[in-house]
Every structure is written in C-alpha cells, then in structure tokens.
C-alpha positions as CSV (number, residue, x, y, z in Angstrom):
1,M,-27.7,-21.8,35.7
2,P,-27.6,-18.4,37.3
3,F,-24.4,-16.2,36.5
4,R,-23.1,-16.3,40.2
5,E,-23.3,-20.1,40.3
6,C,-21.8,-20.3,36.6
7,S,-18.9,-18.3,37.6
8,R,-18.4,-20.4,40.7
9,V,-18.3,-23.7,38.5
10,M,-15.9,-22.0,36.1
11,E,-13.4,-20.9,39.0
12,R,-13.7,-24.5,40.6
13,E,-13.0,-26.0,37.2
14,E,-10.0,-23.8,36.4
15,F,-8.6,-24.9,40.1
16,C,-9.1,-28.6,39.1
17,R,-7.4,-28.3,35.7
18,L,-4.6,-26.5,37.2
19,A,-4.3,-28.8,40.2
20,L,-4.3,-32.0,37.9
21,T,-1.4,-30.9,35.7
22,E,1.8,-32.6,36.1
23,G,3.9,-31.1,39.1
24,A,1.1,-28.9,40.5
25,N,1.7,-27.7,43.7
26,R,-2.0,-28.1,45.3
27,R,-1.5,-26.5,48.4
28,E,0.0,-23.3,46.8
29,L,-3.1,-23.2,44.4
30,C,-5.6,-23.2,47.2
31,R,-3.7,-20.4,48.7
32,R,-4.0,-18.7,45.4
33,F,-7.7,-19.5,45.1
34,G,-8.4,-18.6,48.7
35,I,-9.7,-22.0,49.7
36,S,-8.6,-24.3,52.4
37,P,-6.9,-27.6,51.2
38,S,-9.9,-29.7,52.4
39,I,-12.2,-27.7,50.0
40,G,-9.4,-28.2,47.2
41,Y,-9.3,-31.8,47.7
42,K,-13.2,-32.0,47.9
43,W,-13.5,-30.1,44.5
44,L,-10.9,-32.5,42.9
45,D,-12.8,-35.5,44.1
46,R,-16.1,-34.1,42.6
47,Y,-14.4,-33.2,39.4
48,R,-13.0,-36.7,39.0
49,E,-16.3,-38.3,39.9
50,G,-18.9,-36.1,37.6
51,G,-16.7,-33.7,35.5
52,V,-17.6,-30.1,35.3
53,A,-21.1,-31.1,36.3
54,G,-20.0,-32.4,39.3
55,L,-18.6,-29.0,40.6
56,G,-21.9,-27.2,41.2
57,D,-23.4,-26.3,44.6
58,R,-25.0,-29.1,46.2
59,S,-28.0,-29.0,48.7
60,R,-27.1,-29.2,52.3
61,R,-30.4,-30.6,53.1
62,P,-30.2,-34.0,54.8
63,A,-31.7,-36.9,53.2
64,I,-33.2,-38.4,56.2
65,S,-34.4,-36.2,59.2
66,P,-35.3,-38.5,62.3
67,G,-38.0,-36.0,63.4
68,R,-39.9,-36.1,60.2
69,R,-42.3,-38.9,59.0
C-alpha cells in the first residue's frame, strides 16, 4: 500500500474510532476532519462492513458499461 493511501486509511480509521465512541458528536468530527457529513457516514458504514480494510480507496469504474460488449 503506497504511503499516501496508507495515511488516508489511518485518517479514516481515526475518524471512525472517534465517531463510534459513546456520546461522540459526528457532525463536529466531520468539521474537524474537513469532510462532509455524508462522507463521514459513508466511512462509518464501510468501517462497520469491512473494518480497516474497508476504508481504502475504491475504484470508480462502473461494473457494467452499456456501450461496451
């Protein structure tokens, strides 16, 4: 895993751990990390599904393209 991606995953992991603590204000954490609330909740869902491995960048390439055969 390249350094840049590793640091992104570590930052996302830190956000998720803080957001999942009892009484955490998730919107305030989003402001602190400089992300939108929708991104924050997306990271939390991915963390719940796949743990730290689920926080890596994903491909944006479509699974199916209507123009290709």
